[in-house]
Structures are given as structure tokens and as C-alpha cells.
N, C-alpha and C positions, 0 to 999 in steps of 0.2 A: 504493500500501500503504498501510494507515497500523496502528499501533499499538492496544489495547485501552486505556481509558481508566483510568489506575491510582487505587487509594485513594487518598484525599487523605492518609491519615498516608505511606504512601511518598514521594508529590509531595516533603511535607515534606523525609522523611527524604534524597531526591534533593538536596534543597536544602542540607542540611547537609556532605552527602559532600561539595558542588561546595564550601562555605565551606573544609573542613575538606583537602582538596584542595591548595587556593587559599593555601591559608597554609602546607599542608607545602612545595609546589613556589614559591613566592616566598620565603615567610623573611620576612626586614626587610622585603622590598620590596615586601610585600601590602598592598592597596588592594580598599575593601572592592568598587570595579568590576570586581575580577578576575575575577571567577566569571562573572559576566554578559559580559565581552570573551572568556573561552575558551565560552560558551556561544553568542555571536554566530559565533564563528570557527567553527564545528561543527554550528550547529544542524540543516544541512541534509544531514547526513548519518544524523541522527537518526532513527527508525522510531518518532514516537511520536503518542498522540491529539492531534488537535486542544485541545481540553482542556486537557487536562496540560499540554503546550508551556506553553501561555494562565498557565497558572497558576504555572506554574515560572517563566516570566521574569519575570511580573506580581513575583513574591518577587525575581528578582535585581536588578531595577529598582531597588526596594524598597530592598532593600539598599546599590544603589550610590548611593543621592539620600538616603536619611535613615538608614543604617546600622544595623550589626548589632542593638543594644538597641530600636530603636522597632521592627527588623521582626522581630525575635522575639517580640518584645512581641503585635502584630497576629497571626502567627502562631499562638498560642496562645489570644490572646482573640477570633478572629473565623475564620483558616482552619479552625485545628481543629473548631471550635463550626458556624460553615455553610458548612464544605468547599466546592465548584465556586461557591457560591451568591455568591461576591466576585467573581466574574467579571464 
């Protein structure tokens, strides 16, 4: 079973929601890798389209590796304009 491919703006919203939840739950212990760690720990339970999963994971990895500022910049300049082409 696979989910429907999500519109990119909703993938970005899901990405932002994961950051917000990680910051809320982890408080001062938050790191940019927390949302990715949670995703990896539970991704087998998701019913999600492969490309949607790939885009979300790409953004979460970028957040961990490059930080929030550069990742949000990439989202604004590339992802929201080019969509799934960034994969």
C-alpha cells in the first residue's frame, strides 16, 4: 500500500511541523538532527508515496547537515519553485 503523492507545499509544511514538534518536545536539548532521527525511527509505519518520503527525508537530512537557515533558504529558492524536480 502506498499513499498519494503530496503537493510540495504540504511536504514543506510537514517538514516545518516536524521541526516545530522536535523543538517543542526536546526544548533546550533540541538539535537539527532530532526531526530526522524521529523520522528514521518511525518511517516504517508511514503510508507515504515514495517521492513524498524522499523529498521529506532530503530536507530533514539537509537540516541536520546544513542547519535551519540554509535549509529554509533552499526550500524557498528551490523546492517551492521546482518541486519534486529537486530529487
